[in-house]
mmCIF file as Biopython writes it, N, C-alpha, C and O atoms, coordinates in Angstrom:
data_model
#
loop_
_atom_site.group_PDB
_atom_site.id
_atom_site.type_symbol
_atom_site.label_atom_id
_atom_site.label_alt_id
_atom_site.label_comp_id
_atom_site.label_asym_id
_atom_site.label_entity_id
_atom_site.label_seq_id
_atom_site.pdbx_PDB_ins_code
_atom_site.Cartn_x
_atom_site.Cartn_y
_atom_site.Cartn_z
_atom_site.occupancy
_atom_site.B_iso_or_equiv
_atom_site.auth_seq_id
_atom_site.auth_asym_id
_atom_site.pdbx_PDB_model_num
ATOM 1   N N  . MET A ? 1  ? -11.755 -11.480 13.861 1.0 0.0 1  A 1 
ATOM 2   C CA . MET A ? 1  ? -11.092 -11.101 14.943 1.0 0.0 1  A 1 
ATOM 3   C C  . MET A ? 1  ? -11.409 -9.363  15.711 1.0 0.0 1  A 1 
ATOM 4   O O  . MET A ? 1  ? -11.429 -8.252  15.181 1.0 0.0 1  A 1 
ATOM 5   N N  . ARG A ? 2  ? -11.566 -9.688  16.772 1.0 0.0 2  A 1 
ATOM 6   C CA . ARG A ? 2  ? -11.361 -7.992  17.518 1.0 0.0 2  A 1 
ATOM 7   C C  . ARG A ? 2  ? -10.591 -7.177  17.632 1.0 0.0 2  A 1 
ATOM 8   O O  . ARG A ? 2  ? -9.397  -7.466  17.723 1.0 0.0 2  A 1 
ATOM 9   N N  . LYS A ? 3  ? -10.934 -6.184  17.657 1.0 0.0 3  A 1 
ATOM 10  C CA . LYS A ? 3  ? -9.564  -5.099  17.660 1.0 0.0 3  A 1 
ATOM 11  C C  . LYS A ? 3  ? -9.739  -4.263  18.834 1.0 0.0 3  A 1 
ATOM 12  O O  . LYS A ? 3  ? -10.818 -3.888  19.292 1.0 0.0 3  A 1 
ATOM 13  N N  . PRO A ? 4  ? -8.499  -3.988  19.310 1.0 0.0 4  A 1 
ATOM 14  C CA . PRO A ? 4  ? -8.496  -2.826  20.509 1.0 0.0 4  A 1 
ATOM 15  C C  . PRO A ? 4  ? -8.872  -2.032  19.829 1.0 0.0 4  A 1 
ATOM 16  O O  . PRO A ? 4  ? -9.013  -1.994  18.607 1.0 0.0 4  A 1 
ATOM 17  N N  . LYS A ? 5  ? -9.196  -0.825  21.182 1.0 0.0 5  A 1 
ATOM 18  C CA . LYS A ? 5  ? -9.842  0.427   20.721 1.0 0.0 5  A 1 
ATOM 19  C C  . LYS A ? 5  ? -9.500  1.271   21.957 1.0 0.0 5  A 1 
ATOM 20  O O  . LYS A ? 5  ? -9.963  0.875   23.027 1.0 0.0 5  A 1 
ATOM 21  N N  . VAL A ? 6  ? -8.651  2.531   21.948 1.0 0.0 6  A 1 
ATOM 22  C CA . VAL A ? 6  ? -8.301  3.695   23.102 1.0 0.0 6  A 1 
ATOM 23  C C  . VAL A ? 6  ? -9.055  4.410   22.798 1.0 0.0 6  A 1 
ATOM 24  O O  . VAL A ? 6  ? -9.284  4.719   21.629 1.0 0.0 6  A 1 
ATOM 25  N N  . ASP A ? 7  ? -9.923  5.078   24.303 1.0 0.0 7  A 1 
ATOM 26  C CA . ASP A ? 7  ? -10.707 6.298   24.445 1.0 0.0 7  A 1 
ATOM 27  C C  . ASP A ? 7  ? -10.020 6.944   24.587 1.0 0.0 7  A 1 
ATOM 28  O O  . ASP A ? 7  ? -9.570  6.976   25.733 1.0 0.0 7  A 1 
ATOM 29  N N  . GLN A ? 8  ? -9.404  7.973   23.507 1.0 0.0 8  A 1 
ATOM 30  C CA . GLN A ? 8  ? -8.855  9.062   23.870 1.0 0.0 8  A 1 
ATOM 31  C C  . GLN A ? 8  ? -9.288  10.084  24.619 1.0 0.0 8  A 1 
ATOM 32  O O  . GLN A ? 8  ? -8.374  10.900  24.741 1.0 0.0 8  A 1 
ATOM 33  N N  . THR A ? 9  ? -10.115 10.363  25.093 1.0 0.0 9  A 1 
ATOM 34  C CA . THR A ? 9  ? -11.119 11.135  25.681 1.0 0.0 9  A 1 
ATOM 35  C C  . THR A ? 9  ? -10.474 10.905  27.492 1.0 0.0 9  A 1 
ATOM 36  O O  . THR A ? 9  ? -10.320 11.751  28.373 1.0 0.0 9  A 1 
ATOM 37  N N  . LEU A ? 10 ? -10.209 9.330   27.500 1.0 0.0 10 A 1 
ATOM 38  C CA . LEU A ? 10 ? -10.062 9.237   29.049 1.0 0.0 10 A 1 
ATOM 39  C C  . LEU A ? 10 ? -8.296  8.848   28.664 1.0 0.0 10 A 1 
ATOM 40  O O  . LEU A ? 10 ? -7.869  9.691   29.454 1.0 0.0 10 A 1 
ATOM 41  N N  . CYS A ? 11 ? -7.589  8.511   28.339 1.0 0.0 11 A 1 
ATOM 42  C CA . CYS A ? 11 ? -6.278  8.568   28.003 1.0 0.0 11 A 1 
ATOM 43  C C  . CYS A ? 11 ? -5.923  9.310   28.643 1.0 0.0 11 A 1 
ATOM 44  O O  . CYS A ? 11 ? -6.372  10.445  28.479 1.0 0.0 11 A 1 
ATOM 45  N N  . ILE A ? 12 ? -4.806  9.038   29.846 1.0 0.0 12 A 1 
ATOM 46  C CA . ILE A ? 12 ? -3.681  9.554   30.676 1.0 0.0 12 A 1 
ATOM 47  C C  . ILE A ? 12 ? -2.187  10.275  29.955 1.0 0.0 12 A 1 
ATOM 48  O O  . ILE A ? 12 ? -1.551  11.300  30.201 1.0 0.0 12 A 1 
ATOM 49  N N  . GLY A ? 13 ? -2.019  9.058   28.875 1.0 0.0 13 A 1 
ATOM 50  C CA . GLY A ? 13 ? -0.627  8.933   28.042 1.0 0.0 13 A 1 
ATOM 51  C C  . GLY A ? 13 ? 0.329   8.481   29.137 1.0 0.0 13 A 1 
ATOM 52  O O  . GLY A ? 13 ? 1.441   8.984   29.294 1.0 0.0 13 A 1 
ATOM 53  N N  . ASN A ? 14 ? -0.325  7.200   30.111 1.0 0.0 14 A 1 
ATOM 54  C CA . ASN A ? 14 ? 0.806   6.418   30.796 1.0 0.0 14 A 1 
ATOM 55  C C  . ASN A ? 14 ? 1.936   5.950   29.585 1.0 0.0 14 A 1 
ATOM 56  O O  . ASN A ? 14 ? 3.034   6.503   29.524 1.0 0.0 14 A 1 
ATOM 57  N N  . GLU A ? 15 ? 1.602   5.056   28.797 1.0 0.0 15 A 1 
ATOM 58  C CA . GLU A ? 15 ? 2.675   4.502   28.233 1.0 0.0 15 A 1 
ATOM 59  C C  . GLU A ? 15 ? 2.359   3.289   28.241 1.0 0.0 15 A 1 
ATOM 60  O O  . GLU A ? 15 ? 2.612   2.640   27.226 1.0 0.0 15 A 1 
ATOM 61  N N  . ALA A ? 16 ? 1.790   2.705   29.254 1.0 0.0 16 A 1 
ATOM 62  C CA . ALA A ? 16 ? 2.045   1.301   29.755 1.0 0.0 16 A 1 
ATOM 63  C C  . ALA A ? 16 ? 1.858   0.790   28.568 1.0 0.0 16 A 1 
ATOM 64  O O  . ALA A ? 16 ? 2.904   0.247   28.216 1.0 0.0 16 A 1 
ATOM 65  N N  . CYS A ? 17 ? 0.644   0.653   27.396 1.0 0.0 17 A 1 
ATOM 66  C CA . CYS A ? 17 ? 0.312   0.209   26.388 1.0 0.0 17 A 1 
ATOM 67  C C  . CYS A ? 17 ? 1.484   0.170   25.199 1.0 0.0 17 A 1 
ATOM 68  O O  . CYS A ? 17 ? 1.760   -0.882  24.621 1.0 0.0 17 A 1 
ATOM 69  N N  . VAL A ? 18 ? 2.178   1.509   24.886 1.0 0.0 18 A 1 
ATOM 70  C CA . VAL A ? 18 ? 3.174   1.632   24.378 1.0 0.0 18 A 1 
ATOM 71  C C  . VAL A ? 18 ? 4.245   0.806   24.178 1.0 0.0 18 A 1 
ATOM 72  O O  . VAL A ? 18 ? 4.758   0.321   23.170 1.0 0.0 18 A 1 
ATOM 73  N N  . THR A ? 19 ? 4.558   0.725   25.775 1.0 0.0 19 A 1 
ATOM 74  C CA . THR A ? 19 ? 5.894   0.117   26.253 1.0 0.0 19 A 1 
ATOM 75  C C  . THR A ? 19 ? 5.577   -1.741  26.053 1.0 0.0 19 A 1 
ATOM 76  O O  . THR A ? 19 ? 6.421   -2.471  25.532 1.0 0.0 19 A 1 
ATOM 77  N N  . ILE A ? 20 ? 4.425   -2.182  26.496 1.0 0.0 20 A 1 
ATOM 78  C CA . ILE A ? 20 ? 4.409   -3.404  26.527 1.0 0.0 20 A 1 
ATOM 79  C C  . ILE A ? 20 ? 3.911   -3.671  24.887 1.0 0.0 20 A 1 
ATOM 80  O O  . ILE A ? 20 ? 3.629   -4.852  24.687 1.0 0.0 20 A 1 
ATOM 81  N N  . VAL A ? 21 ? 3.811   -3.082  24.105 1.0 0.0 21 A 1 
ATOM 82  C CA . VAL A ? 21 ? 3.466   -3.489  22.393 1.0 0.0 21 A 1 
ATOM 83  C C  . VAL A ? 21 ? 3.283   -2.380  21.669 1.0 0.0 21 A 1 
ATOM 84  O O  . VAL A ? 21 ? 2.262   -1.749  21.393 1.0 0.0 21 A 1 
ATOM 85  N N  . PRO A ? 22 ? 4.671   -2.193  21.339 1.0 0.0 22 A 1 
ATOM 86  C CA . PRO A ? 22 ? 4.758   -0.784  20.488 1.0 0.0 22 A 1 
ATOM 87  C C  . PRO A ? 22 ? 4.670   -1.118  19.295 1.0 0.0 22 A 1 
ATOM 88  O O  . PRO A ? 22 ? 5.042   -0.320  18.435 1.0 0.0 22 A 1 
ATOM 89  N N  . LEU A ? 23 ? 4.167   -2.359  18.944 1.0 0.0 23 A 1 
ATOM 90  C CA . LEU A ? 23 ? 3.990   -2.759  17.464 1.0 0.0 23 A 1 
ATOM 91  C C  . LEU A ? 23 ? 2.613   -1.882  17.195 1.0 0.0 23 A 1 
ATOM 92  O O  . LEU A ? 23 ? 2.380   -1.035  16.332 1.0 0.0 23 A 1 
ATOM 93  N N  . VAL A ? 24 ? 1.712   -2.458  18.364 1.0 0.0 24 A 1 
ATOM 94  C CA . VAL A ? 24 ? 0.409   -2.231  18.162 1.0 0.0 24 A 1 
ATOM 95  C C  . VAL A ? 24 ? 0.227   -0.944  18.846 1.0 0.0 24 A 1 
ATOM 96  O O  . VAL A ? 24 ? -0.487  -0.250  18.122 1.0 0.0 24 A 1 
ATOM 97  N N  . PHE A ? 25 ? 0.578   -0.268  19.998 1.0 0.0 25 A 1 
ATOM 98  C CA . PHE A ? 25 ? 0.217   0.808   20.161 1.0 0.0 25 A 1 
ATOM 99  C C  . PHE A ? 25 ? 1.111   1.912   19.776 1.0 0.0 25 A 1 
ATOM 100 O O  . PHE A ? 25 ? 2.263   1.547   19.544 1.0 0.0 25 A 1 
ATOM 101 N N  . LYS A ? 26 ? 0.780   3.664   19.599 1.0 0.0 26 A 1 
ATOM 102 C CA . LYS A ? 26 ? 1.530   4.353   19.594 1.0 0.0 26 A 1 
ATOM 103 C C  . LYS A ? 26 ? 1.011   5.572   20.236 1.0 0.0 26 A 1 
ATOM 104 O O  . LYS A ? 26 ? -0.125  5.597   20.710 1.0 0.0 26 A 1 
ATOM 105 N N  . ARG A ? 27 ? 2.092   6.947   20.281 1.0 0.0 27 A 1 
ATOM 106 C CA . ARG A ? 27 ? 1.707   7.922   20.837 1.0 0.0 27 A 1 
ATOM 107 C C  . ARG A ? 27 ? 1.378   9.016   19.899 1.0 0.0 27 A 1 
ATOM 108 O O  . ARG A ? 27 ? 2.192   9.074   18.977 1.0 0.0 27 A 1 
ATOM 109 N N  . ASN A ? 28 ? 0.280   10.051  19.836 1.0 0.0 28 A 1 
ATOM 110 C CA . ASN A ? 28 ? -0.010  10.905  19.037 1.0 0.0 28 A 1 
ATOM 111 C C  . ASN A ? 28 ? 0.707   12.342  19.847 1.0 0.0 28 A 1 
ATOM 112 O O  . ASN A ? 28 ? 1.109   12.316  21.010 1.0 0.0 28 A 1 
ATOM 113 N N  . LYS A ? 29 ? 0.746   13.358  19.093 1.0 0.0 29 A 1 
ATOM 114 C CA . LYS A ? 29 ? 0.999   14.682  19.730 1.0 0.0 29 A 1 
ATOM 115 C C  . LYS A ? 29 ? 0.817   14.858  20.728 1.0 0.0 29 A 1 
ATOM 116 O O  . LYS A ? 29 ? 1.789   15.283  21.353 1.0 0.0 29 A 1 
ATOM 117 N N  . GLU A ? 30 ? -0.412  14.671  21.465 1.0 0.0 30 A 1 
ATOM 118 C CA . GLU A ? 30 ? -1.099  15.238  22.598 1.0 0.0 30 A 1 
ATOM 119 C C  . GLU A ? 30 ? -0.582  14.027  23.723 1.0 0.0 30 A 1 
ATOM 120 O O  . GLU A ? 30 ? -0.642  14.256  24.931 1.0 0.0 30 A 1 
ATOM 121 N N  . GLY A ? 31 ? -0.163  12.959  23.284 1.0 0.0 31 A 1 
ATOM 122 C CA . GLY A ? 31 ? 0.701   11.830  24.306 1.0 0.0 31 A 1 
ATOM 123 C C  . GLY A ? 31 ? -0.351  11.048  24.337 1.0 0.0 31 A 1 
ATOM 124 O O  . GLY A ? 31 ? -0.092  9.971   24.875 1.0 0.0 31 A 1 
ATOM 125 N N  . LYS A ? 32 ? -1.861  11.198  23.834 1.0 0.0 32 A 1 
ATOM 126 C CA . LYS A ? 32 ? -2.705  9.986   23.779 1.0 0.0 32 A 1 
ATOM 127 C C  . LYS A ? 32 ? -1.785  8.761   22.731 1.0 0.0 32 A 1 
ATOM 128 O O  . LYS A ? 32 ? -1.009  8.879   21.782 1.0 0.0 32 A 1 
ATOM 129 N N  . ALA A ? 33 ? -2.411  7.490   23.561 1.0 0.0 33 A 1 
ATOM 130 C CA . ALA A ? 33 ? -2.213  6.811   22.476 1.0 0.0 33 A 1 
ATOM 131 C C  . ALA A ? 33 ? -3.565  6.053   21.617 1.0 0.0 33 A 1 
ATOM 132 O O  . ALA A ? 33 ? -4.765  6.273   21.779 1.0 0.0 33 A 1 
ATOM 133 N N  . TYR A ? 34 ? -3.073  5.348   20.914 1.0 0.0 34 A 1 
ATOM 134 C CA . TYR A ? 34 ? -3.409  4.821   19.972 1.0 0.0 34 A 1 
ATOM 135 C C  . TYR A ? 34 ? -3.375  3.787   18.915 1.0 0.0 34 A 1 
ATOM 136 O O  . TYR A ? 34 ? -2.282  3.674   18.359 1.0 0.0 34 A 1 
ATOM 137 N N  . VAL A ? 35 ? -4.364  2.971   18.493 1.0 0.0 35 A 1 
ATOM 138 C CA . VAL A ? 35 ? -3.789  1.553   17.701 1.0 0.0 35 A 1 
ATOM 139 C C  . VAL A ? 35 ? -3.117  1.885   16.588 1.0 0.0 35 A 1 
ATOM 140 O O  . VAL A ? 35 ? -3.711  2.707   15.890 1.0 0.0 35 A 1 
ATOM 141 N N  . VAL A ? 36 ? -2.073  1.518   16.188 1.0 0.0 36 A 1 
ATOM 142 C CA . VAL A ? 36 ? -1.224  1.382   14.758 1.0 0.0 36 A 1 
ATOM 143 C C  . VAL A ? 36 ? -2.011  0.514   14.007 1.0 0.0 36 A 1 
ATOM 144 O O  . VAL A ? 36 ? -2.875  0.850   13.197 1.0 0.0 36 A 1 
ATOM 145 N N  . ASP A ? 37 ? -1.596  -0.900  14.383 1.0 0.0 37 A 1 
ATOM 146 C CA . ASP A ? 37 ? -2.253  -2.341  13.932 1.0 0.0 37 A 1 
ATOM 147 C C  . ASP A ? 37 ? -2.249  -3.602  14.957 1.0 0.0 37 A 1 
ATOM 148 O O  . ASP A ? 37 ? -1.190  -4.144  15.274 1.0 0.0 37 A 1 
ATOM 149 N N  . SER A ? 38 ? -2.992  -3.855  15.250 1.0 0.0 38 A 1 
ATOM 150 C CA . SER A ? 38 ? -2.662  -5.047  15.888 1.0 0.0 38 A 1 
ATOM 151 C C  . SER A ? 38 ? -3.101  -6.714  15.331 1.0 0.0 38 A 1 
ATOM 152 O O  . SER A ? 38 ? -3.244  -7.772  15.944 1.0 0.0 38 A 1 
ATOM 153 N N  . ARG A ? 39 ? -3.201  -6.407  14.138 1.0 0.0 39 A 1 
ATOM 154 C CA . ARG A ? 39 ? -2.878  -7.933  13.390 1.0 0.0 39 A 1 
ATOM 155 C C  . ARG A ? 39 ? -1.542  -8.928  14.158 1.0 0.0 39 A 1 
ATOM 156 O O  . ARG A ? 39 ? -0.773  -8.240  14.829 1.0 0.0 39 A 1 
ATOM 157 N N  . GLY A ? 40 ? -1.377  -9.697  14.135 1.0 0.0 40 A 1 
ATOM 158 C CA . GLY A ? 40 ? -0.369  -10.486 14.560 1.0 0.0 40 A 1 
ATOM 159 C C  . GLY A ? 40 ? -0.482  -10.343 16.217 1.0 0.0 40 A 1 
ATOM 160 O O  . GLY A ? 40 ? 0.535   -10.887 16.648 1.0 0.0 40 A 1 
ATOM 161 N N  . LYS A ? 41 ? -0.987  -10.027 16.930 1.0 0.0 41 A 1 
ATOM 162 C CA . LYS A ? 41 ? -1.151  -10.294 18.123 1.0 0.0 41 A 1 
ATOM 163 C C  . LYS A ? 41 ? -1.798  -10.767 18.526 1.0 0.0 41 A 1 
ATOM 164 O O  . LYS A ? 41 ? -2.919  -10.727 18.019 1.0 0.0 41 A 1 
ATOM 165 N N  . ASP A ? 42 ? -1.588  -11.516 19.661 1.0 0.0 42 A 1 
ATOM 166 C CA . ASP A ? 42 ? -2.924  -12.654 20.380 1.0 0.0 42 A 1 
ATOM 167 C C  . ASP A ? 42 ? -3.518  -11.865 21.027 1.0 0.0 42 A 1 
ATOM 168 O O  . ASP A ? 42 ? -2.978  -10.789 21.283 1.0 0.0 42 A 1 
ATOM 169 N N  . GLU A ? 43 ? -4.528  -12.092 21.388 1.0 0.0 43 A 1 
ATOM 170 C CA . GLU A ? 43 ? -5.850  -11.555 22.530 1.0 0.0 43 A 1 
ATOM 171 C C  . GLU A ? 43 ? -5.268  -11.559 23.818 1.0 0.0 43 A 1 
ATOM 172 O O  . GLU A ? 43 ? -5.511  -10.653 24.616 1.0 0.0 43 A 1 
ATOM 173 N N  . GLU A ? 44 ? -4.427  -12.623 24.120 1.0 0.0 44 A 1 
ATOM 174 C CA . GLU A ? 44 ? -3.673  -12.902 25.369 1.0 0.0 44 A 1 
ATOM 175 C C  . GLU A ? 44 ? -3.397  -11.431 25.472 1.0 0.0 44 A 1 
ATOM 176 O O  . GLU A ? 44 ? -4.045  -10.630 26.145 1.0 0.0 44 A 1 
ATOM 177 N N  . THR A ? 45 ? -2.234  -11.148 24.634 1.0 0.0 45 A 1 
ATOM 178 C CA . THR A ? 45 ? -1.424  -9.993  24.798 1.0 0.0 45 A 1 
ATOM 179 C C  . THR A ? 45 ? -1.950  -8.726  25.099 1.0 0.0 45 A 1 
ATOM 180 O O  . THR A ? 45 ? -1.387  -7.969  25.890 1.0 0.0 45 A 1 
ATOM 181 N N  . ILE A ? 46 ? -3.344  -8.353  24.322 1.0 0.0 46 A 1 
ATOM 182 C CA . ILE A ? 46 ? -3.876  -7.324  24.182 1.0 0.0 46 A 1 
ATOM 183 C C  . ILE A ? 46 ? -4.752  -7.225  25.398 1.0 0.0 46 A 1 
ATOM 184 O O  . ILE A ? 46 ? -5.201  -6.188  25.887 1.0 0.0 46 A 1 
ATOM 185 N N  . ASN A ? 47 ? -4.945  -8.572  25.853 1.0 0.0 47 A 1 
ATOM 186 C CA . ASN A ? 47 ? -5.580  -8.182  27.427 1.0 0.0 47 A 1 
ATOM 187 C C  . ASN A ? 47 ? -5.240  -8.098  28.364 1.0 0.0 47 A 1 
ATOM 188 O O  . ASN A ? 47 ? -5.896  -7.890  29.385 1.0 0.0 47 A 1 
ATOM 189 N N  . TYR A ? 48 ? -3.778  -8.283  28.208 1.0 0.0 48 A 1 
ATOM 190 C CA . TYR A ? 48 ? -2.813  -7.970  29.441 1.0 0.0 48 A 1 
ATOM 191 C C  . TYR A ? 48 ? -2.584  -6.611  29.423 1.0 0.0 48 A 1 
ATOM 192 O O  . TYR A ? 48 ? -2.430  -5.987  30.474 1.0 0.0 48 A 1 
ATOM 193 N N  . VAL A ? 49 ? -2.537  -5.955  28.066 1.0 0.0 49 A 1 
ATOM 194 C CA . VAL A ? 49 ? -2.513  -4.233  28.268 1.0 0.0 49 A 1 
ATOM 195 C C  . VAL A ? 49 ? -3.434  -3.542  28.853 1.0 0.0 49 A 1 
ATOM 196 O O  . VAL A ? 49 ? -3.268  -2.530  29.533 1.0 0.0 49 A 1 
ATOM 197 N N  . ILE A ? 50 ? -4.761  -4.262  28.509 1.0 0.0 50 A 1 
ATOM 198 C CA . ILE A ? 50 ? -5.960  -3.605  28.860 1.0 0.0 50 A 1 
ATOM 199 C C  . ILE A ? 50 ? -5.877  -3.512  30.211 1.0 0.0 50 A 1 
ATOM 200 O O  . ILE A ? 50 ? -5.999  -2.409  30.744 1.0 0.0 50 A 1 
ATOM 201 N N  . LYS A ? 51 ? -5.645  -4.719  30.998 1.0 0.0 51 A 1 
ATOM 202 C CA . LYS A ? 51 ? -5.415  -5.135  32.361 1.0 0.0 51 A 1 
ATOM 203 C C  . LYS A ? 51 ? -4.712  -3.813  33.040 1.0 0.0 51 A 1 
ATOM 204 O O  . LYS A ? 51 ? -5.282  -3.150  33.907 1.0 0.0 51 A 1 
ATOM 205 N N  . GLN A ? 52 ? -3.203  -3.471  32.460 1.0 0.0 52 A 1 
ATOM 206 C CA . GLN A ? 52 ? -2.260  -2.842  32.852 1.0 0.0 52 A 1 
ATOM 207 C C  . GLN A ? 52 ? -3.022  -1.489  32.372 1.0 0.0 52 A 1 
ATOM 208 O O  . GLN A ? 52 ? -2.138  -0.754  32.814 1.0 0.0 52 A 1 
ATOM 209 N N  . CYS A ? 53 ? -3.810  -0.718  31.906 1.0 0.0 53 A 1 
ATOM 210 C CA . CYS A ? 53 ? -4.427  0.499   31.445 1.0 0.0 53 A 1 
ATOM 211 C C  . CYS A ? 53 ? -5.113  1.164   32.364 1.0 0.0 53 A 1 
ATOM 212 O O  . CYS A ? 53 ? -6.343  1.194   32.400 1.0 0.0 53 A 1 
ATOM 213 N N  . PRO A ? 54 ? -3.797  2.159   33.748 1.0 0.0 54 A 1 
ATOM 214 C CA . PRO A ? 54 ? -4.581  2.578   34.656 1.0 0.0 54 A 1 
ATOM 215 C C  . PRO A ? 54 ? -5.724  3.694   34.320 1.0 0.0 54 A 1 
ATOM 216 O O  . PRO A ? 54 ? -6.247  4.100   35.357 1.0 0.0 54 A 1 
ATOM 217 N N  . SER A ? 55 ? -6.151  4.187   33.344 1.0 0.0 55 A 1 
ATOM 218 C CA . SER A ? 55 ? -7.122  4.832   33.295 1.0 0.0 55 A 1 
ATOM 219 C C  . SER A ? 55 ? -8.423  3.998   32.390 1.0 0.0 55 A 1 
ATOM 220 O O  . SER A ? 55 ? -9.477  4.439   31.931 1.0 0.0 55 A 1 
ATOM 221 N N  . GLN A ? 56 ? -7.737  2.414   32.372 1.0 0.0 56 A 1 
ATOM 222 C CA . GLN A ? 56 ? -8.428  1.599   31.665 1.0 0.0 56 A 1 
ATOM 223 C C  . GLN A ? 56 ? -9.999  2.156   30.350 1.0 0.0 56 A 1 
ATOM 224 O O  . GLN A ? 56 ? -11.209 2.008   30.178 1.0 0.0 56 A 1 
ATOM 225 N N  . THR A ? 57 ? -8.908  2.752   29.829 1.0 0.0 57 A 1 
ATOM 226 C CA . THR A ? 57 ? -9.397  3.205   28.445 1.0 0.0 57 A 1 
ATOM 227 C C  . THR A ? 57 ? -9.126  2.450   27.232 1.0 0.0 57 A 1 
ATOM 228 O O  . THR A ? 57 ? -9.458  2.772   26.091 1.0 0.0 57 A 1 
ATOM 229 N N  . ILE A ? 58 ? -8.250  1.026   27.733 1.0 0.0 58 A 1 
ATOM 230 C CA . ILE A ? 58 ? -8.684  0.475   26.002 1.0 0.0 58 A 1 
ATOM 231 C C  . ILE A ? 58 ? -9.599  -0.661  25.929 1.0 0.0 58 A 1 
ATOM 232 O O  . ILE A ? 58 ? -9.434  -1.558  26.756 1.0 0.0 58 A 1 
ATOM 233 N N  . SER A ? 59 ? -10.523 -0.763  25.083 1.0 0.0 59 A 1 
ATOM 234 C CA . SER A ? 59 ? -11.324 -1.981  24.851 1.0 0.0 59 A 1 
ATOM 235 C C  . SER A ? 59 ? -11.049 -2.963  24.024 1.0 0.0 59 A 1 
ATOM 236 O O  . SER A ? 59 ? -9.917  -3.087  23.556 1.0 0.0 59 A 1 
ATOM 237 N N  . TRP A ? 60 ? -11.877 -3.653  23.782 1.0 0.0 60 A 1 
ATOM 238 C CA . TRP A ? 60 ? -12.183 -4.377  22.624 1.0 0.0 60 A 1 
ATOM 239 C C  . TRP A ? 60 ? -13.617 -3.604  21.792 1.0 0.0 60 A 1 
ATOM 240 O O  . TRP A ? 60 ? -14.540 -2.947  22.272 1.0 0.0 60 A 1 
ATOM 241 N N  . VAL A ? 61 ? -13.215 -4.160  19.858 1.0 0.0 61 A 1 
ATOM 242 C CA . VAL A ? 61 ? -14.718 -3.387  19.519 1.0 0.0 61 A 1 
ATOM 243 C C  . VAL A ? 61 ? -14.629 -4.766  18.255 1.0 0.0 61 A 1 
ATOM 244 O O  . VAL A ? 61 ? -15.544 -4.922  17.446 1.0 0.0 61 A 1 
#
């Protein structure tokens, strides 16, 4: 299964990903998103989050 990845150099801390799927995405001290655990989340949900990210920092690896 593919895993989502956040490019923290591009992340603006909008929190859309954290709001939509808080069990998958969290914010660090700098306010940047990162992936905690994507197990159990379907790719359709992650694809939705990818489309909602205003800075397009989330991708699949």
